[in-house]
C-alpha positions in Angstrom: 0.0 0.0 0.0 2.9 2.4 0.8 4.5 1.5 -2.5 1.3 2.3 -4.4 0.9 5.7 -2.6 4.5 6.6 -3.4 4.1 5.6 -7.0 1.0 7.8 -7.3 2.8 10.7 -5.8 5.6 10.3 -8.2 3.3 10.3 -11.2 1.9 13.7 -10.4 2.9 16.3 -12.9 5.9 18.3 -11.8 7.5 21.5 -12.9 10.9 20.1 -13.3 10.6 18.8 -16.9 14.3 19.3 -17.4 15.2 16.9 -14.6 12.8 14.3 -15.8 14.4 14.1 -19.2 17.6 12.8 -17.7 17.8 9.2 -16.4 18.1 9.4 -12.5 21.2 8.2 -10.8 21.1 4.8 -9.1 21.8 6.4 -5.7 18.7 8.6 -6.2 16.6 5.6 -7.0 17.9 3.8 -4.0 17.3 6.7 -1.7 13.6 6.8 -2.8 13.1 3.3 -1.3 11.5 2.7 2.1 14.1 2.9 4.9 15.1 -0.4 6.6 13.5 -0.6 10.1 14.9 -3.8 11.3 14.0 -7.5 11.4 11.8 -7.3 14.4 8.4 -7.5 12.5 9.7 -10.5 10.5 10.7 -12.3 13.7 7.5 -11.5 15.4 5.5 -13.0 12.5 7.4 -16.2 12.9 7.0 -16.3 16.6 3.2 -15.8 16.3 3.0 -18.5 13.6 4.9 -20.9 15.8 2.5 -20.2 18.7 -0.6 -20.8 16.5 0.8 -24.0 15.0 1.7 -25.3 18.5 -1.7 -24.4 19.8 -3.8 -25.8 17.0 -1.8 -28.9 15.9 -4.0 -31.1 18.1 -7.2 -30.0 16.4 -5.8 -29.6 12.9 -2.9 -31.9 12.2 -2.1 -30.3 8.8 -1.2 -27.0 10.5 2.6 -27.6 10.4 2.4 -28.5 6.7 0.6 -25.3 5.9 3.0 -23.4 8.1 5.9 -24.9 6.1 4.3 -23.9 2.8 3.7 -20.4 4.1 7.3 -20.1 5.2 8.6 -21.2 1.8 6.5 -18.6 0.1 7.3 -16.0 2.8 11.1 -16.4 2.2 10.7 -15.6 -1.4 8.4 -12.6 -0.8 10.7 -11.2 1.9 13.8 -11.7 -0.3 12.1 -9.7 -3.1 11.0 -7.0 -0.6 14.5 -6.6 0.7 16.0 -6.4 -2.7 13.5 -4.2 -4.5 11.6 -2.2 -1.9 13.9 -1.5 1.1 17.0 0.6 1.4 20.2 -1.1 2.5 20.6 -0.9 6.3 23.3 1.5 7.6 26.3 -0.5 8.8 27.2 -0.2 12.4 30.6 -1.0 13.9 30.5 -3.8 16.5 33.1 -4.6 19.3 32.2 -8.3 19.1 29.2 -10.4 18.1 27.0 -8.9 20.8 27.9 -5.3 21.4 27.7 -2.2 19.3 30.2 0.6 19.6 28.8 4.1 19.9 30.7 6.4 17.6 31.4 10.0 18.4 
């Protein structure tokens, strides 16, 4: 939905006809993408799905199979989303595998 709204805003006629004639630079195209907000929503989705599968497996034994199919499809959709719709995350320096260093 956000992508559709952004596309509609970009299609509005603008006064900068001269700028539209040139092909935009790749960094301009990348900056127009949605900022990366982290992986928390993706993890929460998996946790909720695991809870529902664990809860309803007794009443619906095919729930794990449907969850597996959903996860296979979800991996492909997320990969496409990360490549085409989201900006690359900003790199942060780390002291080790668990602690970030706060720079200046």
